[in-house]
C-alpha positions as CSV (number, residue, x, y, z in Angstrom):
1,M,0.0,0.0,0.1
2,A,2.9,2.5,0.7
3,L,3.7,2.2,-3.1
4,E,0.2,3.3,-4.0
5,Y,0.3,6.4,-1.4
6,E,3.7,7.3,-2.9
7,S,2.6,7.1,-6.3
8,W,-0.4,9.4,-5.8
9,R,1.8,12.0,-4.2
10,S,4.4,11.8,-7.0
11,I,1.6,12.1,-9.6
12,A,0.0,15.0,-7.9
13,V,3.3,16.9,-7.4
14,A,4.2,16.4,-11.2
15,L,0.8,17.5,-12.5
16,G,0.3,20.3,-10.0
17,V,-2.6,19.0,-8.2
18,Q,-3.8,18.3,-4.5
19,T,-3.9,14.9,-2.9
20,I,-4.3,13.6,0.5
21,S,-2.6,10.2,0.8
22,P,-3.6,8.2,2.9
23,F,-7.1,9.7,3.4
24,D,-9.1,8.8,6.7
25,L,-12.7,9.5,6.7
26,T,-15.5,8.8,9.3
27,I,-18.8,8.2,7.2
28,D,-22.0,7.1,8.8
29,G,-20.0,6.5,12.1
30,V,-17.5,4.4,10.5
31,R,-13.8,5.3,10.2
32,A,-12.4,4.3,6.9
33,T,-9.0,4.6,5.3
34,F,-8.6,5.2,1.6
35,T,-5.4,5.4,-0.5
36,A,-6.1,8.9,-1.6
37,L,-8.4,11.8,-1.9
38,L,-8.1,14.1,-4.7
39,P,-10.1,17.1,-3.7
40,Q,-10.0,19.0,-7.0
41,F,-11.4,16.1,-9.0
42,G,-14.6,14.1,-9.1
43,G,-17.7,15.0,-7.0
44,S,-18.1,18.1,-5.0
45,A,-16.2,17.0,-2.2
46,G,-13.5,15.2,-4.4
47,M,-12.5,11.8,-5.8
48,I,-11.7,9.0,-3.3
49,V,-9.6,6.2,-4.8
50,D,-8.4,2.8,-3.5
51,P,-7.2,-0.2,-5.4
52,D,-9.3,-2.7,-3.3
53,W,-12.9,-2.5,-4.0
54,S,-13.5,-4.4,-0.5
55,V,-12.4,-1.2,1.2
56,M,-14.7,0.9,-1.0
57,E,-17.9,-1.2,-1.3
58,P,-19.2,-0.8,2.2
59,H,-19.2,3.0,1.9
60,A,-19.9,3.5,-1.7
61,D,-23.7,4.8,-1.3
62,A,-22.5,7.0,1.6
63,L,-19.6,8.5,-0.3
64,I,-21.9,9.4,-3.3
65,R,-24.4,10.9,-0.7
66,E,-21.7,13.0,0.8
67,G,-20.5,14.4,-2.3
68,Y,-17.6,12.1,-3.0
69,G,-16.8,10.5,-6.3
70,Y,-14.8,7.2,-5.9
71,S,-12.9,5.0,-8.1
72,C,-11.2,1.5,-7.7
73,I,-7.8,2.2,-9.4
74,S,-4.3,0.9,-8.7
75,I,-1.7,3.5,-10.3
76,A,1.6,2.0,-8.9
77,G,4.2,2.6,-11.4
78,S,2.1,4.9,-13.4
79,L,3.6,8.0,-15.3
80,P,2.0,11.3,-14.7
81,S,1.4,11.6,-18.4
82,E,-0.7,8.3,-18.1
83,M,-2.9,9.9,-15.5
84,Q,-3.8,13.0,-17.1
85,D,-6.7,11.4,-19.1
86,V,-7.9,9.5,-16.1
87,L,-8.0,12.9,-14.1
88,A,-9.6,14.8,-17.1
89,D,-12.3,12.1,-17.1
90,W,-13.1,12.5,-13.5
91,G,-13.6,16.3,-14.1
92,W,-12.1,19.3,-12.3
93,N,-14.1,20.7,-9.5
94,G,-11.5,23.1,-8.1
95,P,-11.2,26.8,-8.4
96,A,-10.8,27.9,-12.1
97,E,-7.7,29.8,-11.4
98,E,-6.0,26.6,-9.9
99,K,-6.8,24.5,-12.9
100,P,-3.5,23.2,-14.4
101,D,-2.7,24.2,-18.0
102,W,-2.4,20.4,-19.1
103,L,-6.0,19.9,-18.3
104,T,-7.1,22.5,-20.8
105,I,-5.6,20.9,-23.8
């Protein structure tokens, strides 16, 4: 799991976006730890990611209800350029002035 955390951190730095990795959240009274939150993408509260569906599945409905998007994805070993399309597909929800130049291409 440490490789997933570091991969998200590295990609965020390389692409000029925010990430919180690992990401702890108490939802419906249950504490869960996910690989990362990308607060500028996905739902209004951000995109939560984890490579293990069994971590996500119990919280899927609650995450949507709370404004999060979620994706079961493993990016260990991925290059930043390989992640640009994924992030673009999730959609930018951050402030317009913080939107990275690569996202407007």
